[in-house]
C-alpha positions in Angstrom: -34.4 -3.9 -8.7 -32.3 -7.0 -9.2 -29.2 -7.2 -7.0 -26.2 -9.4 -7.4 -24.5 -10.0 -4.0 -21.0 -11.4 -4.0 -19.1 -13.0 -1.1 -16.5 -15.6 -0.6 -17.6 -19.2 -1.0 -14.6 -21.4 -1.8 -12.2 -18.8 -0.3 -13.8 -19.4 3.1 -17.2 -19.3 4.7 -16.2 -17.4 7.9 -18.4 -14.5 7.0 -21.6 -16.3 5.9 -23.6 -14.9 8.8 -22.6 -11.3 7.7 -23.6 -12.2 4.1 -26.9 -13.5 5.3 -27.6 -10.3 7.3 -26.7 -8.1 4.3 -28.7 -10.2 1.9 -31.8 -10.0 4.1 -31.3 -6.2 4.3 -30.9 -5.9 0.5 -34.3 -7.6 0.0 -36.0 -4.4 1.0 -34.7 -2.9 -2.3 -35.6 -5.8 -4.6 -34.7 -9.3 -5.6 -31.3 -10.7 -4.5 -30.3 -13.0 -7.3 -27.5 -14.7 -5.3 -29.3 -15.3 -2.0 -27.6 -18.6 -1.6 -24.3 -16.8 -0.8 -25.6 -16.3 2.7 -26.7 -19.9 3.2 -25.0 -21.4 6.3 -25.2 -24.9 4.7 -23.3 -23.9 1.6 -19.9 -24.8 3.2 -17.2 -24.1 0.7 -19.1 -24.6 -2.6 -22.0 -26.2 -4.2 -21.1 -29.8 -4.6 -24.1 -30.8 -6.6 -23.3 -28.7 -9.6 -20.4 -28.6 -12.0 -18.1 -25.6 -12.1 -19.3 -24.7 -15.6 -23.0 -24.6 -14.3 -22.0 -22.3 -11.5 -20.0 -20.1 -13.8 -22.8 -19.8 -16.3 -25.5 -19.1 -13.7 -23.4 -16.4 -12.1 -22.7 -14.8 -15.4 -26.4 -14.8 -16.3 -27.2 -13.2 -12.9 -24.5 -10.5 -13.4 -25.9 -9.8 -16.9 -29.4 -9.4 -15.4 -28.6 -7.4 -12.3 -29.2 -3.7 -11.8 -26.6 -3.3 -9.1 -23.6 -5.4 -7.9 -22.7 -5.4 -4.3 -19.7 -7.4 -2.9 -18.5 -8.0 0.6 -14.7 -8.2 0.0 -13.2 -8.6 3.5 -12.4 -12.3 2.8 -10.2 -12.5 -0.4 -11.8 -14.6 -3.1 -10.6 -15.3 -6.7 -14.2 -15.9 -7.7 -15.5 -12.6 -6.3 -12.6 -10.7 -8.0 -13.6 -12.4 -11.3 -17.2 -11.4 -10.7 -16.3 -7.8 -10.0 -14.2 -7.6 -13.2 -17.1 -9.0 -15.1 -19.5 -6.5 -13.6 -17.0 -3.7 -14.5 -16.9 -4.8 -18.1 -20.7 -4.7 -18.2 -20.8 -1.2 -16.8 -22.8 -2.3 -13.7 -23.1 -0.1 -10.7 -20.7 -1.6 -8.2 -20.2 -1.3 -4.4 -17.5 -3.2 -2.5 -17.6 -3.1 1.2 -15.1 -4.5 3.7 -14.1 -4.6 7.4 -10.6 -3.0 7.7 -9.7 -4.7 11.0 -9.6 -8.1 9.2 -8.2 -6.9 5.9 -5.5 -4.3 5.8 -6.2 -3.2 2.3 -8.5 -4.1 -0.6 -6.7 -5.3 -3.7 -5.5 -2.4 -5.8 -7.1 -4.1 -8.8 -10.5 -3.6 -7.1 -9.9 -0.3 -5.3 -8.3 1.3 -8.3 -10.8 0.2 -10.8 -12.9 2.9 -12.4 -16.6 2.8 -11.5 -16.1 0.7 -8.3 -17.2 2.4 -5.1 -15.2 1.1 -2.1 -16.3 1.6 1.5 -15.3 0.3 4.9 -17.4 -0.6 7.9 -16.9 -2.0 11.3 -20.5 -2.8 12.3 -23.3 -4.2 10.3 -25.4 -1.1 10.8 -22.7 1.0 9.1 -22.7 -1.4 6.2 -26.5 -0.9 5.9 -26.1 2.9 5.8 -23.4 2.5 3.1 -25.8 0.4 1.1 -28.7 2.8 1.6 -26.5 5.7 0.3 -25.3 3.6 -2.7 -28.8 2.5 -3.7 -30.2 6.0 -3.3 -27.4 7.5 -5.5 -27.8 4.7 -8.0 -31.6 5.3 -8.2 -30.9 9.0 -8.9 -28.9 8.2 -12.0 
């Protein structure tokens, strides 16, 4: 299984440790195409590549993924764009967030058809949500 994991990069790297833990967990299900999102050294963007290169790589990874999982606690224009792109490609999409830090997920995400939204407070809960999503996805 090929997994696209989305999380804030230029919108803020405060959650990079959470991204890293989720990416490591996702590896039990297959290849995480965007493993770099959890890299502590990424700061707020890849400075060695042009914006066009980054856009094109991400687009190719979305095209090639089997499932799309986003951690959306930290608002990010890029993640929103990626989610919309995945919707248009009829990908199986899960968005998870921590409600203590974010009052509500954007209505454009939460109200989009085909997007599963779930909240968690501890990383173990996020893993259980992912397990359920992957199991249901595999049954399709």
